[in-house]
All heavy atoms as a GROMACS GRO file, in nm:
protein
  592
    1MET      N    1   4.773  19.465  21.561
    1MET     CA    2   4.676  19.480  21.453
    1MET      C    3   4.542  19.425  21.503
    1MET      O    4   4.535  19.312  21.550
    1MET     CB    5   4.725  19.401  21.331
    1MET     CG    6   4.627  19.400  21.218
    1MET     SD    7   4.687  19.320  21.067
    1MET     CE    8   4.813  19.435  21.014
    2ASP      N    9   4.439  19.507  21.489
    2ASP     CA   10   4.307  19.458  21.531
    2ASP      C   11   4.239  19.386  21.414
    2ASP      O   12   4.291  19.382  21.302
    2ASP     CB   13   4.221  19.573  21.585
    2ASP     CG   14   4.184  19.678  21.482
    2ASP    OD1   15   4.187  19.650  21.361
    2ASP    OD2   16   4.150  19.791  21.524
    3GLN      N   17   4.123  19.329  21.440
    3GLN     CA   18   4.053  19.249  21.340
    3GLN      C   19   4.015  19.330  21.216
    3GLN      O   20   4.026  19.280  21.103
    3GLN     CB   21   3.927  19.186  21.401
    3GLN     CG   22   3.857  19.088  21.310
    3GLN     CD   23   3.940  18.965  21.282
    3GLN    OE1   24   3.999  18.907  21.373
    3GLN    NE2   25   3.948  18.924  21.157
    4VAL      N   26   3.973  19.453  21.235
    4VAL     CA   27   3.935  19.537  21.122
    4VAL      C   28   4.056  19.563  21.032
    4VAL      O   29   4.046  19.551  20.909
    4VAL     CB   30   3.872  19.670  21.171
    4VAL    CG1   31   3.851  19.767  21.055
    4VAL    CG2   32   3.741  19.644  21.244
    5GLN      N   33   4.168  19.596  21.092
    5GLN     CA   34   4.290  19.620  21.013
    5GLN      C   35   4.333  19.494  20.940
    5GLN      O   36   4.375  19.500  20.824
    5GLN     CB   37   4.402  19.669  21.103
    5GLN     CG   38   4.381  19.808  21.158
    5GLN     CD   39   4.486  19.842  21.262
    5GLN    OE1   40   4.520  19.761  21.348
    5GLN    NE2   41   4.537  19.964  21.254
    6GLU      N   42   4.325  19.381  21.008
    6GLU     CA   43   4.362  19.255  20.944
    6GLU      C   44   4.270  19.226  20.826
    6GLU      O   45   4.315  19.188  20.718
    6GLU     CB   46   4.356  19.141  21.045
    6GLU     CG   47   4.403  19.009  20.987
    6GLU     CD   48   4.406  18.897  21.088
    6GLU    OE1   49   4.451  18.918  21.203
    6GLU    OE2   50   4.363  18.786  21.051
    7ASP      N   51   4.139  19.244  20.846
    7ASP     CA   52   4.042  19.221  20.738
    7ASP      C   53   4.069  19.313  20.619
    7ASP      O   54   4.061  19.270  20.503
    7ASP     CB   55   3.899  19.240  20.788
    7ASP     CG   56   3.855  19.131  20.884
    7ASP    OD1   57   3.920  19.025  20.892
    7ASP    OD2   58   3.754  19.154  20.955
    8GLN      N   59   4.101  19.438  20.647
    8GLN     CA   60   4.132  19.533  20.540
    8GLN      C   61   4.259  19.491  20.466
    8GLN      O   62   4.267  19.500  20.343
    8GLN     CB   63   4.148  19.674  20.595
    8GLN     CG   64   4.018  19.735  20.642
    8GLN     CD   65   4.036  19.865  20.718
    8GLN    OE1   66   4.146  19.898  20.765
    8GLN    NE2   67   3.927  19.941  20.733
    9GLY      N   68   4.358  19.446  20.541
    9GLY     CA   69   4.482  19.398  20.480
    9GLY      C   70   4.458  19.277  20.391
    9GLY      O   71   4.512  19.268  20.280
   10ILE      N   72   4.375  19.185  20.437
   10ILE     CA   73   4.343  19.066  20.359
   10ILE      C   74   4.265  19.104  20.233
   10ILE      O   75   4.288  19.048  20.125
   10ILE     CB   76   4.265  18.964  20.444
   10ILE    CG1   77   4.354  18.906  20.555
   10ILE    CG2   78   4.206  18.852  20.358
   10ILE    CD1   79   4.474  18.825  20.508
   11ALA      N   80   4.175  19.200  20.242
   11ALA     CA   81   4.101  19.247  20.124
   11ALA      C   82   4.196  19.302  20.019
   11ALA      O   83   4.179  19.277  19.898
   11ALA     CB   84   3.998  19.352  20.165
   12LYS      N   85   4.298  19.374  20.062
   12LYS     CA   86   4.398  19.427  19.969
   12LYS      C   87   4.480  19.314  19.907
   12LYS      O   88   4.516  19.320  19.789
   12LYS     CB   89   4.488  19.528  20.039
   12LYS     CG   90   4.416  19.657  20.074
   12LYS     CD   91   4.507  19.751  20.150
   12LYS     CE   92   4.430  19.876  20.191
   12LYS     NZ   93   4.512  19.966  20.274
   13VAL      N   94   4.511  19.214  19.988
   13VAL     CA   95   4.584  19.097  19.937
   13VAL      C   96   4.502  19.030  19.826
   13VAL      O   97   4.555  18.998  19.720
   13VAL     CB   98   4.613  18.997  20.052
   13VAL    CG1   99   4.656  18.861  19.998
   13VAL    CG2  100   4.719  19.053  20.146
   14ILE      N  101   4.374  19.012  19.850
   14ILE     CA  102   4.287  18.950  19.750
   14ILE      C  103   4.286  19.033  19.623
   14ILE      O  104   4.298  18.978  19.512
   14ILE     CB  105   4.145  18.931  19.806
   14ILE    CG1  106   4.146  18.823  19.914
   14ILE    CG2  107   4.046  18.896  19.694
   14ILE    CD1  108   4.017  18.813  19.994
   15ASP      N  109   4.274  19.164  19.637
   15ASP     CA  110   4.274  19.252  19.519
   15ASP      C  111   4.403  19.236  19.438
   15ASP      O  112   4.400  19.222  19.316
   15ASP     CB  113   4.256  19.398  19.559
   15ASP     CG  114   4.116  19.430  19.608
   15ASP    OD1  115   4.022  19.351  19.581
   15ASP    OD2  116   4.100  19.535  19.675
   16ARG      N  117   4.517  19.239  19.508
   16ARG     CA  118   4.646  19.228  19.439
   16ARG      C  119   4.662  19.093  19.369
   16ARG      O  120   4.705  19.085  19.255
   16ARG     CB  121   4.763  19.249  19.537
   16ARG     CG  122   4.786  19.394  19.574
   16ARG     CD  123   4.917  19.413  19.646
   16ARG     NE  124   4.924  19.344  19.774
   16ARG     CZ  125   4.885  19.397  19.891
   16ARG    NH1  126   4.836  19.520  19.896
   16ARG    NH2  127   4.897  19.329  20.002
   17LEU      N  128   4.625  18.987  19.441
   17LEU     CA  129   4.642  18.854  19.383
   17LEU      C  130   4.542  18.828  19.270
   17LEU      O  131   4.576  18.762  19.171
   17LEU     CB  132   4.631  18.747  19.491
   17LEU     CG  133   4.744  18.747  19.594
   17LEU    CD1  134   4.719  18.643  19.702
   17LEU    CD2  135   4.880  18.724  19.528
   18ALA      N  136   4.422  18.880  19.280
   18ALA     CA  137   4.323  18.865  19.172
   18ALA      C  138   4.371  18.936  19.047
   18ALA      O  139   4.350  18.887  18.934
   18ALA     CB  140   4.187  18.918  19.217
   19GLU      N  141   4.437  19.049  19.066
   19GLU     CA  142   4.492  19.122  18.951
   19GLU      C  143   4.612  19.047  18.891
   19GLU      O  144   4.630  19.044  18.770
   19GLU     CB  145   4.535  19.262  18.995
   19GLU     CG  146   4.578  19.350  18.881
   19GLU     CD  147   4.606  19.493  18.925
   19GLU    OE1  148   4.525  19.550  19.000
   19GLU    OE2  149   4.712  19.546  18.885
   20ARG      N  150   4.690  18.985  18.977
   20ARG     CA  151   4.810  18.915  18.931
   20ARG      C  152   4.777  18.781  18.865
   20ARG      O  153   4.852  18.733  18.779
   20ARG     CB  154   4.902  18.892  19.050
   20ARG     CG  155   5.034  18.833  19.012
   20ARG     CD  156   5.130  18.840  19.125
   20ARG     NE  157   5.259  18.789  19.082
   20ARG     CZ  158   5.368  18.800  19.151
   20ARG    NH1  159   5.367  18.861  19.267
   20ARG    NH2  160   5.481  18.751  19.107
   21PHE      N  161   4.666  18.717  18.905
   21PHE     CA  162   4.627  18.586  18.853
   21PHE      C  163   4.486  18.590  18.794
   21PHE      O  164   4.397  18.518  18.838
   21PHE     CB  165   4.633  18.481  18.965
   21PHE     CG  166   4.770  18.462  19.022
   21PHE    CD1  167   4.809  18.528  19.138
   21PHE    CD2  168   4.863  18.378  18.962
   21PHE    CE1  169   4.935  18.511  19.192
   21PHE    CE2  170   4.989  18.360  19.015
   21PHE     CZ  171   5.026  18.427  19.130
   22PRO      N  172   4.465  18.672  18.691
   22PRO     CA  173   4.330  18.689  18.637
   22PRO      C  174   4.271  18.562  18.575
   22PRO      O  175   4.150  18.544  18.576
   22PRO     CB  176   4.346  18.799  18.532
   22PRO     CG  177   4.489  18.793  18.492
   22PRO     CD  178   4.563  18.751  18.616
   23THR      N  179   4.356  18.474  18.526
   23THR     CA  180   4.305  18.352  18.462
   23THR      C  181   4.245  18.255  18.563
   23THR      O  182   4.168  18.167  18.525
   23THR     CB  183   4.416  18.280  18.382
   23THR    OG1  184   4.522  18.243  18.472
   23THR    CG2  185   4.470  18.369  18.271
   24LEU      N  186   4.280  18.269  18.689
   24LEU     CA  187   4.227  18.179  18.792
   24LEU      C  188   4.092  18.225  18.845
   24LEU      O  189   4.020  18.146  18.905
   24LEU     CB  190   4.327  18.166  18.908
   24LEU     CG  191   4.462  18.105  18.871
   24LEU    CD1  192   4.552  18.098  18.994
   24LEU    CD2  193   4.445  17.967  18.810
   25GLY      N  194   4.060  18.350  18.825
   25GLY     CA  195   3.932  18.403  18.872
   25GLY      C  196   3.939  18.449  19.018
   25GLY      O  197   4.013  18.393  19.099
   26ARG      N  198   3.863  18.550  19.045
   26ARG     CA  199   3.863  18.609  19.179
   26ARG      C  200   3.816  18.510  19.286
   26ARG      O  201   3.870  18.504  19.395
   26ARG     CB  202   3.778  18.735  19.183
   26ARG     CG  203   3.789  18.809  19.314
   26ARG     CD  204   3.714  18.942  19.312
   26ARG     NE  205   3.736  19.013  19.434
   26ARG     CZ  206   3.835  19.097  19.458
   26ARG    NH1  207   3.924  19.121  19.363
   26ARG    NH2  208   3.848  19.158  19.574
   27ALA      N  209   3.715  18.430  19.253
   27ALA     CA  210   3.662  18.334  19.351
   27ALA      C  211   3.770  18.235  19.394
   27ALA      O  212   3.781  18.200  19.512
   27ALA     CB  213   3.542  18.261  19.295
   28ARG      N  214   3.851  18.190  19.298
   28ARG     CA  215   3.958  18.095  19.331
   28ARG      C  216   4.063  18.163  19.420
   28ARG      O  217   4.111  18.104  19.518
   28ARG     CB  218   4.023  18.044  19.202
   28ARG     CG  219   4.129  17.939  19.223
   28ARG     CD  220   4.067  17.809  19.272
   28ARG     NE  221   4.163  17.706  19.299
   28ARG     CZ  222   4.198  17.611  19.214
   28ARG    NH1  223   4.145  17.606  19.095
   28ARG    NH2  224   4.287  17.520  19.250
   29VAL      N  225   4.097  18.287  19.388
   29VAL     CA  226   4.193  18.362  19.469
   29VAL      C  227   4.138  18.379  19.611
   29VAL      O  228   4.210  18.356  19.709
   29VAL     CB  229   4.225  18.499  19.405
   29VAL    CG1  230   4.304  18.587  19.500
   29VAL    CG2  231   4.300  18.479  19.274
   30GLU      N  232   4.013  18.417  19.622
   30GLU     CA  233   3.952  18.435  19.754
   30GLU      C  234   3.956  18.306  19.835
   30GLU      O  235   3.984  18.309  19.955
   30GLU     CB  236   3.808  18.483  19.740
   30GLU     CG  237   3.796  18.626  19.693
   30GLU     CD  238   3.654  18.670  19.663
   30GLU    OE1  239   3.562  18.584  19.663
   30GLU    OE2  240   3.635  18.790  19.639
   31GLN      N  241   3.931  18.193  19.769
   31GLN     CA  242   3.932  18.064  19.840
   31GLN      C  243   4.072  18.029  19.887
   31GLN      O  244   4.091  17.985  20.000
   31GLN     CB  245   3.878  17.953  19.750
   31GLN     CG  246   3.863  17.822  19.824
   31GLN     CD  247   3.766  17.833  19.941
   31GLN    OE1  248   3.653  17.874  19.922
   31GLN    NE2  249   3.810  17.799  20.060
   32VAL      N  250   4.172  18.048  19.802
   32VAL     CA  251   4.310  18.017  19.841
   32VAL      C  252   4.353  18.108  19.957
   32VAL      O  253   4.414  18.062  20.053
   32VAL     CB  254   4.406  18.030  19.720
   32VAL    CG1  255   4.551  18.026  19.764
   32VAL    CG2  256   4.376  17.922  19.618
   33VAL      N  257   4.318  18.235  19.950
   33VAL     CA  258   4.352  18.328  20.059
   33VAL      C  259   4.281  18.287  20.187
   33VAL      O  260   4.343  18.284  20.294
   33VAL     CB  261   4.319  18.474  20.020
   33VAL    CG1  262   4.326  18.567  20.141
   33VAL    CG2  263   4.413  18.522  19.911
   34ALA      N  264   4.154  18.252  20.179
   34ALA     CA  265   4.080  18.210  20.300
   34ALA      C  266   4.140  18.083  20.359
   34ALA      O  267   4.156  18.072  20.482
   34ALA     CB  268   3.933  18.188  20.265
   35ASP      N  269   4.174  17.986  20.273
   35ASP     CA  270   4.235  17.863  20.322
   35ASP      C  271   4.369  17.890  20.388
   35ASP      O  272   4.401  17.834  20.492
   35ASP     CB  273   4.254  17.763  20.207
   35ASP     CG  274   4.123  17.708  20.153
   35ASP    OD1  275   4.017  17.728  20.217
   35ASP    OD2  276   4.127  17.646  20.045
   36THR      N  277   4.447  17.978  20.326
   36THR     CA  278   4.578  18.013  20.381
   36THR      C  279   4.562  18.085  20.514
   36THR      O  280   4.634  18.056  20.610
   36THR     CB  281   4.656  18.101  20.281
   36THR    OG1  282   4.668  18.030  20.156
   36THR    CG2  283   4.793  18.135  20.333
   37ARG      N  284   4.469  18.178  20.519
   37ARG     CA  285   4.446  18.254  20.643
   37ARG      C  286   4.403  18.161  20.755
   37ARG      O  287   4.446  18.180  20.870
   37ARG     CB  288   4.340  18.361  20.618
   37ARG     CG  289   4.322  18.456  20.734
   37ARG     CD  290   4.215  18.559  20.702
   37ARG     NE  291   4.209  18.664  20.802
   37ARG     CZ  292   4.118  18.760  20.800
   37ARG    NH1  293   4.028  18.766  20.705
   37ARG    NH2  294   4.119  18.852  20.894
   38SER      N  295   4.323  18.062  20.724
   38SER     CA  296   4.276  17.971  20.829
   38SER      C  297   4.390  17.893  20.894
   38SER      O  298   4.379  17.851  21.008
   38SER     CB  299   4.170  17.876  20.774
   38SER     OG  300   4.228  17.781  20.688
   39LEU      N  301   4.499  17.876  20.820
   39LEU     CA  302   4.615  17.807  20.877
   39LEU      C  303   4.677  17.886  20.992
   39LEU      O  304   4.748  17.829  21.075
   39LEU     CB  305   4.721  17.783  20.769
   39LEU     CG  306   4.681  17.693  20.654
   39LEU    CD1  307   4.790  17.693  20.547
   39LEU    CD2  308   4.652  17.552  20.703
   40LEU      N  309   4.650  18.015  20.995
   40LEU     CA  310   4.707  18.102  21.098
   40LEU      C  311   4.609  18.130  21.212
   40LEU      O  312   4.642  18.204  21.304
   40LEU     CB  313   4.754  18.233  21.036
   40LEU     CG  314   4.862  18.217  20.927
   40LEU    CD1  315   4.888  18.350  20.859
   40LEU    CD2  316   4.990  18.162  20.987
   41ASP      N  317   4.490  18.071  21.206
   41ASP     CA  318   4.392  18.089  21.314
   41ASP      C  319   4.451  18.040  21.446
   41ASP      O  320   4.524  17.941  21.450
   41ASP     CB  321   4.264  18.010  21.285
   41ASP     CG  322   4.179  18.075  21.178
   41ASP    OD1  323   4.206  18.192  21.143
   41ASP    OD2  324   4.085  18.009  21.131
   42GLY      N  325   4.420  18.111  21.550
   42GLY     CA  326   4.464  18.072  21.683
   42GLY      C  327   4.600  18.128  21.722
   42GLY      O  328   4.641  18.117  21.837
   43ASN      N  329   4.671  18.188  21.628
   43ASN     CA  330   4.799  18.249  21.661
   43ASN      C  331   4.773  18.385  21.723
   43ASN      O  332   4.701  18.467  21.666
   43ASN     CB  333   4.887  18.264  21.537
   43ASN     CG  334   4.935  18.131  21.483
   43ASN    OD1  335   4.951  18.036  21.558
   43ASN    ND2  336   4.955  18.123  21.354
   44PRO      N  337   4.830  18.410  21.838
   44PRO     CA  338   4.799  18.535  21.909
   44PRO      C  339   4.858  18.661  21.844
   44PRO      O  340   4.802  18.769  21.858
   44PRO     CB  341   4.857  18.513  22.048
   44PRO     CG  342   4.964  18.410  22.029
   44PRO     CD  343   4.919  18.324  21.915
   45ILE      N  344   4.967  18.646  21.775
   45ILE     CA  345   5.030  18.763  21.712
   45ILE      C  346   4.978  18.772  21.570
   45ILE      O  347   5.004  18.687  21.486
   45ILE     CB  348   5.184  18.752  21.714
   45ILE    CG1  349   5.231  18.746  21.859
   45ILE    CG2  350   5.247  18.870  21.640
   45ILE    CD1  351   5.376  18.721  21.877
   46ARG      N  352   4.902  18.878  21.542
   46ARG     CA  353   4.833  18.891  21.414
   46ARG      C  354   4.893  18.999  21.324
   46ARG      O  355   4.847  19.018  21.212
   46ARG     CB  356   4.685  18.925  21.438
   46ARG     CG  357   4.612  18.835  21.535
   46ARG     CD  358   4.606  18.692  21.494
   46ARG     NE  359   4.532  18.675  21.369
   46ARG     CZ  360   4.516  18.558  21.309
   46ARG    NH1  361   4.570  18.450  21.360
   46ARG    NH2  362   4.447  18.550  21.197
   47ASP      N  363   4.998  19.068  21.369
   47ASP     CA  364   5.052  19.181  21.295
   47ASP      C  365   5.096  19.148  21.153
   47ASP      O  366   5.088  19.232  21.064
   47ASP     CB  367   5.169  19.244  21.370
   47ASP     CG  368   5.127  19.312  21.498
   47ASP    OD1  369   5.006  19.337  21.515
   47ASP    OD2  370   5.213  19.340  21.582
   48TYR      N  371   5.144  19.030  21.131
   48TYR     CA  372   5.200  18.994  21.001
   48TYR      C  373   5.111  18.900  20.921
   48TYR      O  374   5.154  18.848  20.819
   48TYR     CB  375   5.339  18.934  21.019
   48TYR     CG  376   5.431  19.027  21.093
   48TYR    CD1  377   5.463  19.005  21.226
   48TYR    CD2  378   5.481  19.141  21.032
   48TYR    CE1  379   5.545  19.093  21.295
   48TYR    CE2  380   5.563  19.229  21.100
   48TYR     CZ  381   5.595  19.204  21.232
   48TYR     OH  382   5.676  19.291  21.300
   49VAL      N  383   4.990  18.876  20.966
   49VAL     CA  384   4.902  18.782  20.899
   49VAL      C  385   4.882  18.818  20.752
   49VAL      O  386   4.900  18.732  20.664
   49VAL     CB  387   4.768  18.766  20.974
   49VAL    CG1  388   4.665  18.692  20.889
   49VAL    CG2  389   4.790  18.693  21.105
   50PRO      N  390   4.847  18.942  20.716
   50PRO     CA  391   4.829  18.971  20.573
   50PRO      C  392   4.953  18.943  20.488
   50PRO      O  393   4.942  18.888  20.378
   50PRO     CB  394   4.792  19.120  20.571
   50PRO     CG  395   4.725  19.143  20.702
   50PRO     CD  396   4.805  19.056  20.798
   51VAL      N  397   5.070  18.976  20.539
   51VAL     CA  398   5.194  18.952  20.465
   51VAL      C  399   5.219  18.803  20.448
   51VAL      O  400   5.251  18.756  20.338
   51VAL     CB  401   5.314  19.018  20.536
   51VAL    CG1  402   5.446  18.978  20.472
   51VAL    CG2  403   5.299  19.168  20.537
   52LEU      N  404   5.202  18.727  20.555
   52LEU     CA  405   5.224  18.583  20.548
   52LEU      C  406   5.122  18.516  20.458
   52LEU      O  407   5.157  18.427  20.379
   52LEU     CB  408   5.217  18.523  20.689
   52LEU     CG  409   5.326  18.569  20.785
   52LEU    CD1  410   5.298  18.518  20.926
   52LEU    CD2  411   5.462  18.522  20.739
   53VAL      N  412   4.998  18.559  20.466
   53VAL     CA  413   4.893  18.503  20.381
   53VAL      C  414   4.924  18.533  20.234
   53VAL      O  415   4.912  18.446  20.148
   53VAL     CB  416   4.754  18.557  20.421
   53VAL    CG1  417   4.649  18.525  20.315
   53VAL    CG2  418   4.712  18.500  20.557
   54GLU      N  419   4.963  18.656  20.204
   54GLU     CA  420   4.991  18.692  20.066
   54GLU      C  421   5.104  18.608  20.008
   54GLU      O  422   5.092  18.555  19.897
   54GLU     CB  423   5.024  18.840  20.053
   54GLU     CG  424   5.046  18.883  19.909
   54GLU     CD  425   5.048  19.033  19.888
   54GLU    OE1  426   5.050  19.109  19.988
   54GLU    OE2  427   5.046  19.074  19.772
   55ARG      N  428   5.210  18.592  20.081
   55ARG     CA  429   5.325  18.515  20.030
   55ARG      C  430   5.286  18.370  20.005
   55ARG      O  431   5.317  18.313  19.900
   55ARG     CB  432   5.440  18.520  20.130
   55ARG     CG  433   5.508  18.653  20.132
   55ARG     CD  434   5.622  18.653  20.232
   55ARG     NE  435   5.680  18.786  20.239
   55ARG     CZ  436   5.769  18.821  20.330
   55ARG    NH1  437   5.810  18.734  20.421
   55ARG    NH2  438   5.818  18.942  20.330
   56THR      N  439   5.220  18.309  20.102
   56THR     CA  440   5.183  18.168  20.090
   56THR      C  441   5.079  18.148  19.980
   56THR      O  442   5.092  18.056  19.898
   56THR     CB  443   5.132  18.115  20.224
   56THR    OG1  444   5.232  18.136  20.325
   56THR    CG2  445   5.100  17.967  20.218
   57ALA      N  446   4.977  18.233  19.976
   57ALA     CA  447   4.873  18.221  19.874
   57ALA      C  448   4.930  18.246  19.736
   57ALA      O  449   4.895  18.175  19.640
   57ALA     CB  450   4.758  18.317  19.905
   58ARG      N  451   5.018  18.344  19.721
   58ARG     CA  452   5.080  18.373  19.591
   58ARG      C  453   5.156  18.251  19.541
   58ARG      O  454   5.145  18.214  19.424
   58ARG     CB  455   5.172  18.494  19.602
   58ARG     CG  456   5.236  18.532  19.469
   58ARG     CD  457   5.336  18.646  19.483
   58ARG     NE  458   5.441  18.609  19.576
   58ARG     CZ  459   5.480  18.684  19.679
   58ARG    NH1  460   5.426  18.802  19.702
   58ARG    NH2  461   5.576  18.644  19.760
   59ASP      N  462   5.231  18.186  19.629
   59ASP     CA  463   5.306  18.068  19.588
   59ASP      C  464   5.212  17.956  19.545
   59ASP      O  465   5.237  17.888  19.444
   59ASP     CB  466   5.397  18.020  19.702
   59ASP     CG  467   5.511  18.115  19.731
   59ASP    OD1  468   5.539  18.204  19.647
   59ASP    OD2  469   5.571  18.103  19.839
   60GLN      N  470   5.104  17.937  19.617
   60GLN     CA  471   5.009  17.832  19.581
   60GLN      C  472   4.939  17.866  19.449
   60GLN      O  473   4.919  17.779  19.364
   60GLN     CB  474   4.906  17.810  19.691
   60GLN     CG  475   4.815  17.694  19.658
   60GLN     CD  476   4.726  17.654  19.772
   60GLN    OE1  477   4.731  17.710  19.880
   60GLN    NE2  478   4.642  17.556  19.749
   61LEU      N  479   4.901  17.991  19.431
   61LEU     CA  480   4.836  18.032  19.306
   61LEU      C  481   4.930  18.014  19.187
   61LEU      O  482   4.886  17.974  19.079
   61LEU     CB  483   4.788  18.176  19.317
   61LEU     CG  484   4.669  18.197  19.411
   61LEU    CD1  485   4.652  18.345  19.443
   61LEU    CD2  486   4.541  18.138  19.353
   62ARG      N  487   5.057  18.040  19.205
   62ARG     CA  488   5.155  18.017  19.098
   62ARG      C  489   5.157  17.870  19.059
   62ARG      O  490   5.161  17.835  18.942
   62ARG     CB  491   5.295  18.059  19.142
   62ARG     CG  492   5.321  18.205  19.138
   62ARG     CD  493   5.465  18.232  19.178
   62ARG     NE  494   5.491  18.374  19.183
   62ARG     CZ  495   5.577  18.432  19.264
   62ARG    NH1  496   5.649  18.359  19.348
   62ARG    NH2  497   5.596  18.562  19.261
   63ARG      N  498   5.154  17.785  19.160
   63ARG     CA  499   5.156  17.640  19.135
   63ARG      C  500   5.027  17.596  19.066
   63ARG      O  501   5.030  17.513  18.975
   63ARG     CB  502   5.177  17.565  19.265
   63ARG     CG  503   5.318  17.584  19.319
   63ARG     CD  504   5.340  17.526  19.457
   63ARG     NE  505   5.293  17.390  19.468
   63ARG     CZ  506   5.255  17.335  19.583
   63ARG    NH1  507   5.258  17.404  19.696
   63ARG    NH2  508   5.213  17.211  19.586
   64ILE      N  509   4.914  17.650  19.108
   64ILE     CA  510   4.787  17.617  19.044
   64ILE      C  511   4.789  17.661  18.898
   64ILE      O  512   4.751  17.585  18.808
   64ILE     CB  513   4.669  17.683  19.119
   64ILE    CG1  514   4.651  17.619  19.256
   64ILE    CG2  515   4.540  17.674  19.037
   64ILE    CD1  516   4.557  17.695  19.349
   65GLU      N  517   4.833  17.783  18.875
   65GLU     CA  518   4.838  17.838  18.740
   65GLU      C  519   4.929  17.754  18.650
   65GLU      O  520   4.901  17.736  18.531
   65GLU     CB  521   4.885  17.983  18.746
   65GLU     CG  522   4.873  18.057  18.615
   65GLU     CD  523   4.907  18.204  18.631
   65GLU    OE1  524   5.019  18.235  18.676
   65GLU    OE2  525   4.820  18.286  18.598
   66ALA      N  526   5.036  17.703  18.707
   66ALA     CA  527   5.132  17.623  18.630
   66ALA      C  528   5.084  17.479  18.611
   66ALA      O  529   5.147  17.401  18.540
   66ALA     CB  530   5.268  17.624  18.699
   67GLY      N  531   4.972  17.443  18.674
   67GLY     CA  532   4.917  17.309  18.659
   67GLY      C  533   4.986  17.204  18.744
   67GLY      O  534   4.992  17.088  18.706
   68ASP      N  535   5.037  17.244  18.859
   68ASP     CA  536   5.103  17.151  18.952
   68ASP      C  537   5.008  17.035  18.983
   68ASP      O  538   4.901  17.056  19.038
   68ASP     CB  539   5.140  17.225  19.079
   68ASP     CG  540   5.222  17.142  19.176
   68ASP    OD1  541   5.210  17.017  19.175
   68ASP    OD2  542   5.297  17.200  19.255
   69PRO      N  543   5.045  16.912  18.947
   69PRO     CA  544   4.956  16.798  18.969
   69PRO      C  545   4.928  16.768  19.116
   69PRO      O  546   4.826  16.708  19.148
   69PRO     CB  547   5.029  16.681  18.903
   69PRO     CG  548   5.170  16.725  18.891
   69PRO     CD  549   5.170  16.875  18.884
   70SER      N  550   5.014  16.812  19.206
   70SER     CA  551   4.989  16.788  19.348
   70SER      C  552   4.871  16.872  19.399
   70SER      O  553   4.820  16.846  19.507
   70SER     CB  554   5.114  16.819  19.430
   70SER     OG  555   5.140  16.958  19.432
   71LEU      N  556   4.828  16.971  19.320
   71LEU     CA  557   4.716  17.056  19.360
   71LEU      C  558   4.590  17.021  19.282
   71LEU      O  559   4.493  17.095  19.284
   71LEU     CB  560   4.751  17.203  19.339
   71LEU     CG  561   4.871  17.252  19.421
   71LEU    CD1  562   4.908  17.393  19.380
   71LEU    CD2  563   4.840  17.247  19.569
   72ALA      N  564   4.589  16.906  19.215
   72ALA     CA  565   4.475  16.868  19.131
   72ALA      C  566   4.345  16.860  19.210
   72ALA      O  567   4.238  16.889  19.158
   72ALA     CB  568   4.502  16.736  19.064
   73LEU      N  569   4.353  16.824  19.336
   73LEU     CA  570   4.232  16.814  19.418
   73LEU      C  571   4.200  16.941  19.492
   73LEU      O  572   4.101  16.950  19.562
   73LEU     CB  573   4.246  16.699  19.518
   73LEU     CG  574   4.264  16.561  19.455
   73LEU    CD1  575   4.285  16.456  19.563
   73LEU    CD2  576   4.147  16.525  19.367
   74ALA      N  577   4.284  17.043  19.476
   74ALA     CA  578   4.258  17.172  19.542
   74ALA      C  579   4.133  17.232  19.481
   74ALA      O  580   4.102  17.213  19.366
   74ALA     CB  581   4.376  17.265  19.525
   75ARG      N  582   4.061  17.306  19.562
   75ARG     CA  583   3.935  17.367  19.518
   75ARG      C  584   3.954  17.454  19.399
   75ARG      O  585   4.024  17.528  19.365
   75ARG     CB  586   3.875  17.448  19.630
   75ARG     CG  587   3.831  17.360  19.741
   75ARG     CD  588   3.766  17.443  19.847
   75ARG     NE  589   3.780  17.370  19.972
   75ARG     CZ  590   3.770  17.422  20.088
   75ARG    NH1  591   3.746  17.548  20.102
   75ARG    NH2  592   3.781  17.353  20.197
   0.00000   0.00000   0.00000
């Protein structure tokens, strides 16, 4: 997967998650996705980055939406 394909995949992830978590706002979804994606920086194999980012960001957004106190300092 090249950078353009990865960026397109991440844009779709943001769209899906923003639709799924409308109460959190698109900006919050974008930030969680960006933070999650940055955890994968430096990994040479990029084929699954959008899938991994979506799963991890979705789980974090669920916790934020539920008011998980461990995420109180999250952006």
